[in-house]
ROTI-864531 format. One record per atom (N, C-alpha, C): x, y, z; residue number from 1; atom name. Coordinates in Angstrom, 3 decimals, decimal comma, m for minus. Example, Ala and Ser with C-alpha at 12.3 -4.5 7.8 and 13.67 -1.06 7.14 Angstrom:
ATOM        xx        yy        zz  resi  name
ATOM    13,190    m5,690     7,800     1     N
ATOM    12,300    m4,500     7,800     1    CA
ATOM    13,200    m3,300     7,800     1     C
ATOM    12,850    m2,250     7,080     2     N
ATOM    13,670    m1,060     7,140     2    CA
ATOM    12,900     0,030     7,870     2     C
//
This chain:
ATOM        xx        yy        zz  resi  name
ATOM   m15,560    m8,999    23,554     1     N
ATOM   m14,718    m7,843    23,796     1    CA
ATOM   m14,048    m7,382    22,508     1     C
ATOM   m13,589    m8,358    21,736     2     N
ATOM   m12,926    m8,031    20,478     2    CA
ATOM   m13,916    m7,368    19,519     2     C
ATOM   m15,138    m7,874    19,502     3     N
ATOM   m16,171    m7,320    18,630     3    CA
ATOM   m16,497    m5,881    19,026     3     C
ATOM   m16,555    m5,616    20,327     4     N
ATOM   m16,825    m4,271    20,817     4    CA
ATOM   m15,710    m3,313    20,396     4     C
ATOM   m14,470    m3,763    20,502     5     N
ATOM   m13,337    m2,934    20,096     5    CA
ATOM   m13,369    m2,604    18,617     5     C
ATOM   m13,670    m3,590    17,802     6     N
ATOM   m13,755    m3,353    16,357     6    CA
ATOM   m14,906    m2,422    16,020     6     C
ATOM   m16,012    m2,550    16,744     7     N
ATOM   m17,158    m1,671    16,524     7    CA
ATOM   m16,801    m0,230    16,868     7     C
ATOM   m16,083    m0,026    17,975     8     N
ATOM   m15,668     1,322    18,361     8    CA
ATOM   m14,715     1,932    17,341     8     C
ATOM   m13,787     1,136    16,844     9     N
ATOM   m12,845     1,630    15,830     9    CA
ATOM   m13,599     2,019    14,560     9     C
ATOM   m14,555     1,203    14,144    10     N
ATOM   m15,337     1,509    12,944    10    CA
ATOM   m16,162     2,771    13,151    10     C
ATOM   m16,756     2,928    14,327    11     N
ATOM   m17,554     4,125    14,610    11    CA
ATOM   m16,681     5,372    14,610    11     C
ATOM   m15,482     5,271    15,172    12     N
ATOM   m14,575     6,415    15,201    12    CA
ATOM   m14,121     6,784    13,791    12     C
ATOM   m13,825     5,773    12,990    13     N
ATOM   m13,413     6,050    11,606    13    CA
ATOM   m14,550     6,700    10,828    13     C
ATOM   m15,769     6,246    11,061    14     N
ATOM   m16,924     6,853    10,392    14    CA
ATOM   m17,102     8,295    10,842    14     C
ATOM   m16,916     8,556    12,134    15     N
ATOM   m17,045     9,911    12,666    15    CA
ATOM   m16,017    10,847    12,054    15     C
ATOM   m14,802    10,366    11,895    16     N
ATOM   m13,742    11,192    11,308    16    CA
ATOM   m14,108    11,594     9,894    16     C
ATOM   m14,658    10,669     9,150    17     N
ATOM   m15,010    10,996     7,768    17    CA
ATOM   m16,117    12,040     7,706    17     C
ATOM   m16,934    12,122     8,751    18     N
ATOM   m17,999    13,118     8,778    18    CA
ATOM   m17,468    14,490     9,167    18     C
ATOM   m16,458    14,555    10,030    19     N
ATOM   m15,975    15,828    10,547    19    CA
ATOM   m15,059    16,557     9,563    19     C
ATOM   m14,258    15,839     8,873    20     N
ATOM   m13,285    16,465     7,981    20    CA
ATOM   m13,963    16,829     6,669    20     C
ATOM   m13,755    18,053     6,259    21     N
ATOM   m14,290    18,514     4,988    21    CA
ATOM   m13,122    18,877     4,077    21     C
ATOM   m13,429    19,121     2,832    22     N
ATOM   m12,412    19,603     1,913    22    CA
ATOM   m11,411    18,553     1,510    22     C
ATOM   m11,852    17,350     1,255    23     N
ATOM   m10,940    16,286     0,847    23    CA
ATOM   m10,464    16,561    m0,569    23     C
ATOM    m9,171    16,495    m0,766    24     N
ATOM    m8,592    16,679    m2,084    24    CA
ATOM    m8,401    15,301    m2,694    24     C
ATOM    m8,969    15,065    m3,863    25     N
ATOM    m8,941    13,747    m4,476    25    CA
ATOM    m7,587    13,400    m5,115    25     C
ATOM    m6,729    14,365    m5,279    26     N
ATOM    m5,429    14,128    m5,891    26    CA
ATOM    m4,511    13,457    m4,872    26     C
ATOM    m4,121    12,224    m5,117    27     N
ATOM    m3,297    11,489    m4,166    27    CA
ATOM    m1,850    11,973    m4,145    27     C
ATOM    m1,374    12,560    m5,228    28     N
ATOM     0,018    13,002    m5,278    28    CA
ATOM     0,268    14,201    m4,375    28     C
ATOM    m0,643    15,131    m4,355    29     N
ATOM    m0,456    16,347    m3,555    29    CA
ATOM    m1,677    16,538    m2,670    29     C
ATOM    m1,861    15,634    m1,746    30     N
ATOM    m3,032    15,688    m0,886    30    CA
ATOM    m2,780    16,685     0,229    30     C
ATOM    m3,497    17,803     0,165    31     N
ATOM    m3,346    18,849     1,155    31    CA
ATOM    m4,699    19,108     1,794    31     C
ATOM    m4,727    19,079     3,113    32     N
ATOM    m5,952    19,351     3,853    32    CA
ATOM    m5,917    20,806     4,262    32     C
ATOM    m6,980    21,532     3,981    33     N
ATOM    m7,003    22,951     4,306    33    CA
ATOM    m7,369    23,208     5,762    33     C
ATOM    m7,641    22,163     6,535    34     N
ATOM    m7,895    22,323     7,960    34    CA
ATOM    m9,326    22,653     8,309    34     C
ATOM   m10,232    22,589     7,351    35     N
ATOM   m11,622    22,918     7,667    35    CA
ATOM   m12,252    21,789     8,478    35     C
ATOM   m13,010    22,196     9,486    36     N
ATOM   m13,665    21,257    10,395    36    CA
ATOM   m15,129    21,654    10,491    36     C
ATOM   m16,009    20,669    10,434    37     N
ATOM   m17,437    20,920    10,578    37    CA
ATOM   m17,710    21,193    12,060    37     C
ATOM   m17,902    22,467    12,393    38     N
ATOM   m18,008    22,874    13,789    38    CA
ATOM   m19,286    22,382    14,461    38     C
ATOM   m20,380    22,321    13,741    39     N
ATOM   m21,632    21,877    14,364    39    CA
ATOM   m21,560    20,388    14,729    39     C
ATOM   m20,974    19,579    13,851    40     N
ATOM   m20,835    18,153    14,169    40    CA
ATOM   m19,815    17,936    15,285    40     C
ATOM   m18,779    18,754    15,310    41     N
ATOM   m17,794    18,660    16,382    41    CA
ATOM   m18,435    19,031    17,721    41     C
ATOM   m19,293    20,043    17,714    42     N
ATOM   m20,006    20,453    18,924    42    CA
ATOM   m20,876    19,320    19,445    42     C
ATOM   m21,565    18,646    18,548    43     N
ATOM   m22,404    17,523    18,956    43    CA
ATOM   m21,551    16,370    19,474    43     C
ATOM   m20,484    16,050    18,782    44     N
ATOM   m19,623    14,922    19,148    44    CA
ATOM   m18,986    15,123    20,516    44     C
ATOM   m18,527    16,344    20,787    45     N
ATOM   m17,853    16,627    22,051    45    CA
ATOM   m18,812    17,124    23,134    45     C
ATOM   m20,075    17,346    22,778    46     N
ATOM   m21,086    17,838    23,711    46    CA
ATOM   m20,610    19,136    24,369    46     C
ATOM   m20,327    20,136    23,542    47     N
ATOM   m19,773    21,397    24,014    47    CA
ATOM   m20,853    22,293    24,600    47     C
ATOM   m20,472    23,082    25,600    48     N
ATOM   m21,357    24,120    26,116    48    CA
ATOM   m21,350    25,284    25,127    48     C
ATOM   m22,235    26,245    25,332    49     N
ATOM   m22,293    27,378    24,397    49    CA
ATOM   m21,009    28,202    24,435    49     C
ATOM   m20,437    28,351    25,615    50     N
ATOM   m19,182    29,101    25,728    50    CA
ATOM   m18,053    28,359    25,031    50     C
ATOM   m17,991    27,041    25,247    51     N
ATOM   m16,968    26,239    24,591    51    CA
ATOM   m17,158    26,262    23,079    51     C
ATOM   m18,415    26,229    22,622    52     N
ATOM   m18,679    26,224    21,180    52    CA
ATOM   m18,093    27,470    20,520    52     C
ATOM   m18,274    28,621    21,130    53     N
ATOM   m17,736    29,862    20,566    53    CA
ATOM   m16,211    29,825    20,500    53     C
ATOM   m15,598    29,375    21,581    54     N
ATOM   m14,136    29,311    21,611    54    CA
ATOM   m13,604    28,294    20,611    54     C
ATOM   m14,241    27,131    20,545    55     N
ATOM   m13,811    26,086    19,612    55    CA
ATOM   m13,992    26,551    18,167    55     C
ATOM   m15,071    27,259    17,884    56     N
ATOM   m15,291    27,776    16,526    56    CA
ATOM   m14,170    28,744    16,138    56     C
ATOM   m13,782    29,611    17,068    57     N
ATOM   m12,679    30,546    16,800    57    CA
ATOM   m11,367    29,791    16,579    57     C
ATOM   m11,116    28,770    17,393    58     N
ATOM    m9,892    27,982    17,250    58    CA
ATOM    m9,877    27,254    15,912    58     C
ATOM   m11,021    26,708    15,511    59     N
ATOM   m11,106    26,003    14,223    59    CA
ATOM   m10,874    26,959    13,050    59     C
ATOM   m11,430    28,163    13,139    60     N
ATOM   m11,206    29,156    12,084    60    CA
ATOM    m9,731    29,537    12,003    60     C
ATOM    m9,111    29,745    13,162    61     N
ATOM    m7,685    30,075    13,205    61    CA
ATOM    m6,851    28,930    12,628    61     C
ATOM    m7,203    27,695    12,987    62     N
ATOM    m6,493    26,524    12,479    62    CA
ATOM    m6,601    26,436    10,960    62     C
ATOM    m7,779    26,705    10,427    63     N
ATOM    m7,958    26,664     8,973    63    CA
ATOM    m7,082    27,709     8,288    63     C
ATOM    m6,991    28,893     8,872    64     N
ATOM    m6,128    29,940     8,310    64    CA
ATOM    m4,664    29,509     8,326    64     C
ATOM    m4,230    28,934     9,442    65     N
ATOM    m2,842    28,496     9,564    65    CA
ATOM    m2,518    27,361     8,587    65     C
ATOM    m3,455    26,427     8,430    66     N
ATOM    m3,233    25,325     7,480    66    CA
ATOM    m3,189    25,842     6,041    66     C
ATOM    m4,020    26,807     5,722    67     N
ATOM    m4,007    27,392     4,380    67    CA
ATOM    m2,657    28,064     4,122    67     C
ATOM    m2,167    28,796     5,115    68     N
ATOM    m0,846    29,434     4,979    68    CA
ATOM     0,257    28,389     4,834    68     C
ATOM     0,180    27,348     5,633    69     N
ATOM     1,214    26,305     5,597    69    CA
ATOM     1,219    25,595     4,254    69     C
ATOM     0,057    25,293     3,707    70     N
ATOM    m0,014    24,604     2,420    70    CA
ATOM     0,419    25,496     1,266    70     C
ATOM     0,242    26,802     1,409    71     N
ATOM     0,642    27,733     0,359    71    CA
ATOM     2,135    28,054     0,415    71     C
ATOM     2,770    27,726     1,512    72     N
ATOM     4,178    28,040     1,700    72    CA
ATOM     5,055    27,229     0,746    72     C
ATOM     6,054    27,887     0,203    73     N
ATOM     7,002    27,224    m0,696    73    CA
ATOM     8,102    26,508     0,082    73     C
ATOM     8,452    27,048     1,253    74     N
ATOM     9,521    26,453     2,055    74    CA
ATOM     8,986    26,070     3,427    74     C
ATOM     9,551    25,050     4,018    75     N
ATOM     9,184    24,572     5,353    75    CA
ATOM     7,698    24,250     5,478    75     C
ATOM     7,125    23,690     4,435    76     N
ATOM     5,710    23,349     4,438    76    CA
ATOM     5,366    22,400     5,574    76     C
ATOM     6,129    21,320     5,719    77     N
ATOM     5,841    20,310     6,742    77    CA
ATOM     5,990    20,885     8,147    77     C
ATOM     6,984    21,721     8,345    78     N
ATOM     7,187    22,325     9,665    78    CA
ATOM     6,033    23,268    10,015    78     C
ATOM     5,536    24,011     9,047    79     N
ATOM     4,420    24,928     9,304    79    CA
ATOM     3,129    24,169     9,576    79     C
ATOM     2,919    23,064     8,882    80     N
ATOM     1,750    22,220     9,157    80    CA
ATOM     1,863    21,655    10,567    80     C
ATOM     3,035    21,198    10,926    81     N
ATOM     3,272    20,645    12,263    81    CA
ATOM     2,976    21,686    13,334    81     C
ATOM     3,452    22,919    13,144    82     N
ATOM     3,203    23,987    14,114    82    CA
ATOM     1,727    24,338    14,187    82     C
ATOM     1,036    24,318    13,047    83     N
ATOM    m0,402    24,616    13,032    83    CA
ATOM    m1,178    23,560    13,816    83     C
ATOM    m0,834    22,296    13,615    84     N
ATOM    m1,536    21,206    14,304    84    CA
ATOM    m1,269    21,267    15,806    84     C
ATOM    m0,012    21,391    16,193    85     N
ATOM     0,300    21,435    17,617    85    CA
ATOM    m0,250    22,700    18,277    85     C
ATOM    m0,286    23,808    17,555    86     N
ATOM    m0,904    25,027    18,078    86    CA
ATOM    m2,392    24,829    18,306    86     C
ATOM    m3,043    24,133    17,370    87     N
ATOM    m4,466    23,832    17,506    87    CA
ATOM    m4,715    22,955    18,735    87     C
ATOM    m3,903    21,929    18,893    88     N
ATOM    m4,078    21,031    20,033    88    CA
ATOM    m3,842    21,760    21,362    88     C
ATOM    m2,878    22,661    21,390    89     N
ATOM    m2,585    23,419    22,605    89    CA
ATOM    m3,776    24,305    22,986    89     C
ATOM    m4,349    24,988    21,992    90     N
ATOM    m5,507    25,844    22,266    90    CA
ATOM    m6,724    25,026    22,691    90     C
ATOM    m6,906    23,869    22,068    91     N
ATOM    m8,041    23,010    22,429    91    CA
ATOM    m7,883    22,453    23,839    91     C
ATOM    m6,672    22,149    24,239    92     N
ATOM    m6,437    21,615    25,588    92    CA
ATOM    m6,868    22,625    26,643    92     C
ATOM    m6,643    23,914    26,368    93     N
ATOM    m7,032    24,954    27,324    93    CA
ATOM    m8,552    25,138    27,368    93     C
ATOM    m9,236    24,824    26,287    94     N
ATOM   m10,667    25,084    26,171    94    CA
ATOM   m11,536    23,904    26,598    94     C
ATOM   m11,098    22,698    26,294    95     N
ATOM   m11,910    21,507    26,515    95    CA
ATOM   m11,593    20,842    27,856    95     C
ATOM   m12,547    20,039    28,335    96     N
ATOM   m12,297    19,224    29,519    96    CA
ATOM   m11,348    18,091    29,124    96     C
ATOM   m10,850    17,363    30,098    97     N
ATOM    m9,901    16,276    29,817    97    CA
ATOM   m10,548    15,213    28,929    97     C
ATOM   m11,787    14,860    29,215    98     N
ATOM   m12,480    13,840    28,419    98    CA
ATOM   m12,734    14,329    26,991    98     C
ATOM   m13,172    15,579    26,859    99     N
ATOM   m13,418    16,137    25,530    99    CA
ATOM   m12,121    16,235    24,741    99     C
ATOM   m11,043    16,641    25,408   100     N
ATOM    m9,761    16,775    24,720   100    CA
ATOM    m9,249    15,423    24,239   100     C
ATOM    m9,438    14,392    25,036   101     N
ATOM    m8,995    13,048    24,629   101    CA
ATOM    m9,739    12,612    23,371   101     C
ATOM   m11,038    12,867    23,322   102     N
ATOM   m11,816    12,512    22,137   102    CA
ATOM   m11,369    13,343    20,932   102     C
ATOM   m11,108    14,639    21,157   103     N
ATOM   m10,686    15,518    20,063   103    CA
ATOM    m9,310    15,116    19,545   103     C
ATOM    m8,382    14,810    20,442   104     N
ATOM    m7,025    14,428    20,028   104    CA
ATOM    m7,055    13,142    19,213   104     C
ATOM    m7,870    12,184    19,629   105     N
ATOM    m7,995    10,937    18,860   105    CA
ATOM    m8,586    11,224    17,482   105     C
ATOM    m9,572    12,072    17,436   106     N
ATOM   m10,198    12,444    16,170   106    CA
ATOM    m9,208    13,150    15,246   106     C
ATOM    m8,436    14,054    15,791   107     N
ATOM    m7,433    14,781    15,005   107    CA
ATOM    m6,356    13,826    14,500   107     C
ATOM    m5,929    12,905    15,326   108     N
ATOM    m4,901    11,939    14,943   108    CA
ATOM    m5,371    11,095    13,757   108     C
ATOM    m6,573    10,597    13,840   109     N
ATOM    m7,105     9,764    12,755   109    CA
ATOM    m7,305    10,595    11,486   109     C
ATOM    m7,777    11,817    11,646   110     N
ATOM    m7,973    12,692    10,480   110    CA
ATOM    m6,639    12,954     9,779   110     C
ATOM    m5,606    13,249    10,554   111     N
ATOM    m4,287    13,508     9,967   111    CA
ATOM    m3,765    12,270     9,244   111     C
ATOM    m3,962    11,102     9,832   112     N
ATOM    m3,532     9,867     9,182   112    CA
ATOM    m4,295     9,648     7,880   112     C
ATOM    m5,602     9,902     7,893   113     N
ATOM    m6,415     9,728     6,687   113    CA
ATOM    m6,020    10,710     5,586   113     C
ATOM    m5,557    11,879     5,980   114     N
ATOM    m5,139    12,891     5,004   114    CA
ATOM    m3,697    12,690     4,554   114     C
ATOM    m3,004    11,753     5,167   115     N
ATOM    m1,629    11,470     4,774   115    CA
ATOM    m0,632    12,481     5,323   115     C
ATOM    m0,967    13,113     6,429   116     N
ATOM    m0,092    14,125     7,032   116    CA
ATOM     0,712    13,467     8,142   116     C
ATOM     2,039    13,484     7,993   117     N
ATOM     2,965    12,927     8,972   117    CA
ATOM     3,559    14,071     9,781   117     C
ATOM     3,454    13,998    11,105   118     N
ATOM     4,027    15,040    11,950   118    CA
ATOM     5,399    14,672    12,479   118     C
ATOM     5,769    13,407    12,360   119     N
ATOM     7,083    12,976    12,827   119    CA
ATOM     8,159    13,409    11,842   119     C
ATOM     9,322    13,736    12,385   120     N
ATOM    10,422    14,169    11,511   120    CA
ATOM    11,185    13,006    10,999   120     C
//
């Protein structure tokens, strides 16, 4: 059982590294622009064609919001927080419960890997 759990964690971590693009190598100012590989996300979540279109639009909107938040001189962390929670809210309306759970876990791990803290 323990081996299965570790295997699942390793697979999820590997999946996250495949989905997130635009890694900034500078550790001092690591900013994620919010880009997501939509085709791999579609495969991972097994999206229908209608869901794929909606998710692609949500991902594009999220990338725009993250770019604005990272470019902001003031309230940068608050704007990133609003962009992430806005993305999750839109995804919850679009995805099934099972798909949303997988997406939320993926987003959580991606944010941790990028060094983005949403807690105040």
